[in-house]
Every structure is written in structure tokens, then in C-alpha cells.
N, C-alpha and C positions, 0 to 999 in steps of 0.2 A: 045842484043840491048838496047841502052839507050834512054829513053824518053827525048826529047828536050823540052825546055820551049815552043817553037813554037808549038810542037805537043800537049802538054797539053792544051794550049790555044785553038788550033783548035778542040780538042776533046770536051772541055767544050762548046765552041761555037756551035758545032754540036748538042749536046744534048739539048741545049737551043734554037736552031733554030735562032742563031744570027750570024752576021758577026764577025769574030775574033776581029776586031778592036772595036767592040761595047761592048765587055766584059770588065767591069771595075774591076781592080785589088783590089781596096779598098772598094767597096760596097759589102755587103753580097750577096753571090750567091743565097741565098734564095730569096732575094729581086729582083733578076734578073730572077727568074723562076725555080731555082733548086728545085727538090723534091726528095723523097727517091727512086723513080723508076729510075730517071735519074742518081742519085748518084750510085746506084748499077750497072747501065750500065757502068759508068766510072770505077768503081772498077774492073769489069770483063775485060774491055778493057786493063787496065793498068796491071793487073795480067797476061793477055795473052801476053803483051808486055815485060814481064820480071820483073815487080815490084811485086814479089810474096807476099811481106809482107804488101802491102797496104790493108787497111780494111775500111769497112763502117764507123765504129765508129770514126776512126781518121779523116776522111774527114768530117763527120757530126759535130764534135766538132769544126772544123775550118771552118768558113763560107766565107772566102775571098780567091780569086784566088791566091793572093800573098803568103798566108800561105800554100796553097796546093802545090805550086811550091817548096817552101822551104822543106816541108815534103817529097815530091817525090825525091828531090835532096839528102836529107839526107838518105833516104832508099836506093837509088841507090848507094850511096857512102859507104854503109855498116853500117850506123848508125842506131840507134833505133828510 
């Protein structure tokens, strides 16, 4: 199964208790309420969905949703 951009946004919004339309692509997710516990929840969700190579460090280093979407697309396409 491939994670869609819409699913990634929905998952992020879910852990932040926001409406998906309220999540800003360009503002740091830390500034929108993301913390390490929520981040680990997302890593586990996305690994369970088939993105086995996603890890905490990769997401922690990139703080914007737009960057996360790019990373997830790359990993799903077989890139590093």
C-alpha cells in the first residue's frame, strides 16, 4: 500500500488534533504542536503502512510538512 499525500496530511492533523486544512505546509510542525511522542506515533503508523525505512531522525531533522511529504515519496519510490 502506498501512502498518499492526503493520508499523510490526515495522519499529521490527527496527532495534532487539527483539521487537515489547518495544517500549514511551510510552518514548522514543532510550531504547530508536534512533539517527540506524536512523531514516534507517526513513524509507527507509516511503518505499519509499508514505509519501513522511515525513521524518527529523518522526520525530526525536517520540520515542515512539505519536506515530510517529499521524504515519504522518495522512500516509497525506493530512494534513500
